[in-house]
C-alpha positions as CSV (number, residue, x, y, z in Angstrom):
1,X,-17.6,41.0,17.3
2,X,-17.1,37.8,19.3
3,X,-17.5,34.6,17.3
4,X,-20.4,32.3,18.2
5,X,-19.6,28.8,19.3
6,X,-20.1,26.4,16.3
7,X,-22.6,24.3,18.3
8,X,-25.0,27.2,18.5
9,X,-24.7,28.3,14.9
10,X,-27.0,26.8,12.2
11,X,-27.0,26.9,8.4
12,X,-29.9,29.4,8.7
13,X,-27.5,31.8,10.6
14,X,-24.9,31.5,7.8
15,X,-27.5,32.0,5.1
16,X,-29.0,35.1,6.9
17,X,-25.5,36.7,7.3
18,X,-24.6,36.0,3.7
19,X,-28.0,37.3,2.4
20,X,-28.9,34.1,0.6
21,X,-31.4,31.3,1.0
22,X,-30.7,28.2,3.1
23,X,-30.6,26.1,-0.1
24,X,-28.1,28.4,-1.7
25,X,-25.9,28.4,1.4
26,X,-26.0,24.6,1.5
27,X,-25.0,24.3,-2.2
28,X,-22.1,26.8,-1.6
29,X,-20.7,24.9,1.4
30,X,-20.9,21.6,-0.3
31,X,-19.1,22.8,-3.5
32,X,-22.1,22.5,-5.8
33,X,-21.3,24.0,-9.2
34,X,-24.5,25.9,-9.7
35,X,-23.6,28.6,-7.2
36,X,-21.9,31.8,-8.6
37,X,-18.3,32.3,-7.3
38,X,-19.1,35.7,-5.7
39,X,-22.0,34.1,-3.8
40,X,-19.9,31.1,-2.7
41,X,-17.2,33.4,-1.4
42,X,-19.8,35.4,0.6
43,X,-21.3,32.2,2.1
44,X,-17.8,30.9,3.0
45,X,-16.9,34.2,4.6
46,X,-20.1,34.1,6.6
47,X,-19.4,30.6,7.8
48,X,-15.8,31.5,8.7
49,X,-17.0,34.6,10.7
50,X,-19.5,32.5,12.6
51,X,-17.1,29.5,13.1
52,X,-19.8,27.3,11.4
53,X,-19.0,23.6,11.2
54,X,-21.8,21.6,9.6
55,X,-22.9,18.5,11.4
56,X,-21.6,15.3,9.8
57,X,-25.1,13.8,9.8
58,X,-26.5,16.9,8.2
59,X,-23.8,16.8,5.5
60,X,-24.7,13.2,4.8
61,X,-28.4,14.0,4.5
62,X,-27.6,16.8,2.1
63,X,-25.2,14.8,-0.1
64,X,-27.0,11.5,0.1
65,X,-23.9,9.9,1.7
66,X,-23.1,8.6,5.1
67,X,-19.4,9.6,4.9
68,X,-18.5,6.1,5.8
69,X,-16.4,3.5,3.9
70,X,-16.4,-0.2,4.4
71,X,-13.0,-1.9,4.4
72,X,-13.1,-5.7,3.9
73,X,-9.9,-7.7,4.5
74,X,-9.1,-11.4,4.8
75,X,-6.1,-11.1,7.1
76,X,-6.1,-8.2,9.5
77,X,-3.2,-9.7,11.5
78,X,-1.0,-10.1,8.4
79,X,2.2,-8.1,7.7
80,X,0.6,-5.9,5.0
81,X,-2.9,-5.2,6.2
82,X,-2.1,-2.7,9.1
83,X,0.1,-0.3,7.1
84,X,-2.5,-0.1,4.3
85,X,-5.3,0.4,6.8
86,X,-3.3,3.2,8.4
87,X,-3.0,4.9,5.0
88,X,-6.7,4.4,4.4
89,X,-7.6,5.8,7.8
90,X,-5.4,8.8,7.5
91,X,-6.8,9.7,4.1
92,X,-10.4,9.3,5.3
93,X,-9.7,11.3,8.5
94,X,-8.4,14.2,6.4
95,X,-11.9,14.3,4.8
96,X,-13.7,13.8,8.1
97,X,-14.9,10.4,7.0
98,X,-14.9,7.1,8.9
99,X,-14.0,3.5,8.1
100,X,-15.8,0.3,9.2
101,X,-13.4,-2.6,9.3
102,X,-14.4,-6.2,8.8
103,X,-11.9,-9.2,8.8
104,X,-13.3,-12.2,6.9
105,X,-10.3,-14.3,7.9
106,X,-10.4,-16.0,4.5
107,X,-13.9,-17.4,5.1
108,X,-16.4,-17.0,2.2
109,X,-19.5,-17.2,4.4
110,X,-18.1,-14.6,6.8
111,X,-17.2,-12.4,3.9
112,X,-20.7,-12.4,2.5
113,X,-22.1,-11.7,5.9
114,X,-19.8,-8.7,6.3
115,X,-20.8,-7.4,2.8
116,X,-24.5,-7.5,3.8
117,X,-23.7,-5.9,7.2
118,X,-21.7,-3.0,5.7
119,X,-24.4,-2.4,3.0
120,X,-27.0,-2.3,5.8
121,X,-24.9,0.4,7.4
122,X,-25.2,2.3,4.0
123,X,-21.5,2.7,3.5
124,X,-20.6,5.0,0.5
125,X,-18.1,2.6,-0.9
126,X,-15.8,-0.4,-0.3
127,X,-12.1,-1.0,-0.2
128,X,-11.3,-4.7,-0.5
129,X,-7.9,-5.4,0.9
130,X,-5.9,-8.5,-0.2
131,X,-3.1,-10.2,1.6
132,X,-0.7,-11.3,-1.1
133,X,-0.7,-8.8,-4.1
134,X,-2.2,-11.7,-6.1
135,X,-5.3,-12.3,-8.2
136,X,-8.6,-12.8,-6.2
137,X,-12.2,-13.3,-7.2
138,X,-14.2,-10.1,-7.8
139,X,-16.8,-9.2,-5.3
140,X,-18.2,-6.3,-7.2
141,X,-21.4,-8.0,-8.5
142,X,-22.6,-8.3,-4.9
143,X,-21.8,-4.7,-4.0
144,X,-24.0,-1.9,-5.4
145,X,-21.6,0.9,-4.4
146,X,-18.1,1.8,-5.8
147,X,-15.3,-0.7,-5.0
148,X,-11.5,-0.4,-5.1
149,X,-9.3,-3.4,-4.7
150,X,-5.9,-2.9,-3.0
151,X,-2.9,-5.2,-2.6
152,X,-5.0,-7.9,-4.4
153,X,-5.9,-7.9,-8.1
154,X,-9.6,-8.5,-9.0
155,X,-10.0,-11.1,-11.7
156,X,-12.6,-8.8,-13.4
157,X,-10.8,-6.3,-15.7
158,X,-13.7,-3.9,-15.2
159,X,-12.7,-3.5,-11.5
160,X,-9.9,-1.1,-10.3
161,X,-7.0,-2.9,-8.6
162,X,-4.1,-1.1,-6.9
163,X,-0.9,-3.2,-6.5
164,X,2.6,-2.8,-5.4
165,X,4.9,-3.1,-8.4
166,X,6.8,-6.3,-7.5
167,X,8.7,-6.6,-10.8
168,X,9.7,-2.9,-10.6
169,X,10.9,-3.3,-7.1
170,X,13.0,-6.3,-7.9
171,X,14.5,-4.5,-10.8
172,X,15.6,-1.7,-8.5
173,X,17.3,-4.2,-6.2
174,X,19.0,-6.1,-9.0
175,X,20.2,-2.9,-10.8
176,X,21.6,-1.6,-7.5
177,X,23.7,-4.8,-7.0
178,X,24.9,-4.8,-10.6
179,X,25.9,-1.1,-10.3
180,X,28.0,-2.0,-7.3
181,X,30.0,-4.5,-9.5
182,X,28.5,-7.5,-7.8
183,X,28.7,-10.3,-10.4
184,X,27.7,-13.5,-8.6
185,X,24.2,-12.8,-7.4
186,X,21.9,-15.4,-5.7
187,X,18.2,-15.2,-4.8
188,X,16.4,-16.5,-1.8
189,X,12.7,-15.9,-1.6
190,X,9.2,-17.1,-0.5
191,X,7.0,-19.8,-1.9
192,X,6.8,-20.2,-5.7
193,X,3.0,-20.2,-5.3
194,X,3.1,-16.5,-4.6
195,X,2.9,-14.4,-7.8
196,X,5.0,-11.7,-6.0
197,X,7.8,-14.2,-5.6
198,X,7.6,-15.3,-9.3
199,X,7.4,-11.7,-10.6
200,X,10.5,-10.8,-8.6
201,X,12.5,-13.8,-10.0
202,X,11.5,-12.8,-13.5
203,X,12.6,-9.2,-13.1
204,X,15.9,-10.3,-11.4
205,X,16.8,-12.6,-14.3
206,X,16.0,-9.9,-16.8
207,X,18.4,-7.4,-15.2
208,X,21.1,-10.0,-15.0
209,X,20.6,-11.0,-18.7
210,X,20.9,-7.3,-19.6
211,X,24.2,-7.1,-17.7
212,X,25.5,-10.4,-19.2
213,X,25.4,-12.2,-15.9
214,X,23.9,-15.5,-14.8
215,X,22.0,-16.1,-11.5
216,X,24.1,-18.1,-9.1
217,X,22.3,-21.4,-8.8
218,X,18.5,-21.5,-8.9
219,X,16.2,-19.3,-7.0
220,X,15.6,-20.8,-3.6
221,X,11.9,-20.9,-2.6
222,X,10.7,-21.5,0.9
223,X,8.8,-19.9,3.7
224,X,8.7,-16.1,4.4
225,X,10.7,-16.6,7.6
226,X,14.0,-16.1,9.3
227,X,14.4,-19.8,9.7
228,X,14.2,-20.3,6.0
229,X,16.6,-17.5,5.4
230,X,19.2,-19.1,7.7
231,X,18.8,-22.5,6.1
232,X,18.9,-21.2,2.5
233,X,21.7,-18.8,3.3
234,X,23.9,-21.7,4.5
235,X,23.0,-23.8,1.4
236,X,23.7,-21.0,-1.1
237,X,26.9,-19.6,0.4
238,X,28.2,-23.1,1.2
239,X,27.6,-24.4,-2.4
240,X,28.9,-21.2,-4.2
241,X,32.0,-19.7,-2.7
242,X,32.1,-17.2,-5.5
243,X,28.8,-15.7,-4.3
244,X,29.2,-11.9,-3.7
245,X,25.5,-10.8,-3.4
246,X,22.1,-12.1,-2.4
247,X,18.8,-10.5,-3.2
248,X,16.1,-11.7,-0.7
249,X,12.4,-11.7,-1.3
250,X,11.6,-10.2,2.1
251,X,13.4,-8.5,5.0
252,X,12.5,-11.4,7.3
253,X,14.2,-13.8,5.0
254,X,17.2,-11.4,4.6
255,X,17.6,-11.2,8.4
256,X,18.0,-15.0,8.5
257,X,20.5,-14.9,5.7
258,X,22.5,-12.3,7.5
259,X,22.8,-14.6,10.5
260,X,23.8,-17.5,8.3
261,X,26.5,-15.5,6.6
262,X,27.9,-14.4,9.9
263,X,28.0,-18.0,11.1
264,X,30.0,-18.9,8.0
265,X,32.4,-16.1,8.5
266,X,31.2,-14.2,5.4
267,X,31.1,-10.5,6.0
268,X,28.2,-8.3,5.0
269,X,28.7,-6.2,2.8
270,X,32.5,-6.8,2.3
271,X,32.2,-10.4,1.1
272,X,28.5,-10.6,0.3
273,X,26.1,-7.6,-0.3
274,X,22.6,-8.2,0.9
275,X,19.3,-6.7,-0.2
276,X,15.9,-7.4,1.3
277,X,12.3,-6.5,0.3
278,X,9.4,-4.6,2.1
279,X,11.4,-2.1,4.3
280,X,9.9,-3.8,7.4
281,X,11.6,-1.7,10.0
282,X,11.7,-4.4,12.7
283,X,13.9,-6.5,10.5
284,X,15.5,-4.0,8.1
285,X,16.7,-1.4,10.6
286,X,17.7,-3.9,13.3
287,X,19.6,-6.2,11.0
288,X,23.3,-6.2,11.5
289,X,24.4,-4.4,9.4
290,X,21.2,-2.4,8.6
291,X,19.5,-3.8,5.5
292,X,19.3,-2.2,2.1
293,X,15.7,-3.0,1.0
294,X,12.8,-2.2,-1.4
295,X,10.1,-0.1,0.2
296,X,6.6,-0.8,-1.3
297,X,5.1,2.1,0.7
298,X,2.0,0.4,1.9
299,X,0.5,3.4,3.6
300,X,0.6,5.4,0.4
301,X,-1.1,2.4,-1.3
302,X,-3.9,2.7,1.1
303,X,-4.2,6.5,0.7
304,X,-4.2,6.1,-3.1
305,X,-7.0,3.6,-2.8
306,X,-9.1,6.2,-1.0
307,X,-8.3,8.8,-3.7
308,X,-9.6,6.5,-6.4
309,X,-12.7,5.6,-4.3
310,X,-13.5,9.3,-4.0
311,X,-13.1,9.7,-7.7
312,X,-15.6,6.9,-8.3
313,X,-18.0,8.4,-5.8
314,X,-17.7,11.7,-7.8
315,X,-18.7,9.8,-11.0
316,X,-15.2,9.3,-12.4
317,X,-14.5,5.6,-11.8
318,X,-11.4,3.9,-13.3
319,X,-10.8,0.2,-14.2
320,X,-7.8,-2.0,-14.8
321,X,-4.7,-2.5,-12.8
322,X,-2.5,0.3,-11.4
323,X,1.0,-0.7,-10.0
324,X,2.5,1.7,-7.5
325,X,6.2,2.2,-8.0
326,X,8.6,1.1,-5.2
327,X,11.7,2.8,-4.0
328,X,15.1,1.5,-2.9
329,X,16.3,2.3,0.6
330,X,20.1,2.0,0.8
331,X,21.6,1.1,4.1
332,X,24.9,-0.5,5.2
333,X,24.3,-4.0,3.9
334,X,25.4,-3.1,0.4
335,X,28.6,-1.4,-0.9
336,X,30.8,-1.6,-4.0
337,X,32.6,-4.9,-4.5
338,X,36.4,-5.1,-4.5
339,X,38.1,-3.8,-7.6
340,X,38.9,-6.2,-10.4
341,X,35.5,-7.9,-10.4
342,X,34.8,-6.8,-14.0
């Protein structure tokens, strides 16, 4: 028997072939629990035989959902927004759902307007995307559907916030350098106003304390830029000739540090091992030598946000803060130090 084209097949056709009512066929195809397993199998087999694909609008009418998620961000052009958005979009695409994206650009009036607009479109839920992994004001009181915060922690403990584990990532970097017998480790990072920068400093100091080591100088805080990396790299290496490793708060900063060390005649990794943060390919892979770095896996963070939003839509919401573990990506910018350092 030749299969019918899905466009000409209706739910009534599936129900007739399976020998059940249209209501029962609908429940079976939508995974409703009140359908016996044998009946469900018969309906699914009929749908497969007829190549039946339910219309997205019809599925929405059956389930009471529009199969659309609203994503609200404050900085679409920032370094972290796009990878997270890709993770969200891929996860939603796998479920044949759509995302409506709104960029408030840090403006409270624009943000409230977009919330009203997305609610008018009857989105099933919201993902609120931060830009700094820091604490932000909760928006949940104004949103009557499930909300998940990602790369930004809601100040309401009843909300669910998904963050990159900055302290854990810094610990990976520091432990790596210590394991390579680097004993004179410095730190160059972004503004102290960023919680991520402060958390990484705290974790770095903790690892060094455990190893009986002191940080070389004080943490150098500045912009998240190559220019700052070059400037701070010259200051740190010039003031501390014993320096044998630098942990940088971003790959962009580390790329600038690598240039400064080369200008000073300090070889990476022979003289100074170098570790970055973020695994930003444009800097990490193109650095000379390629950069050992901490990968926060932003796409996975976005996909995980979708998983938790689906759980909330299914009546199983979570609250609190979940920190996603990072991983260390080892490249040529780190190697064991010369013997005799211990």
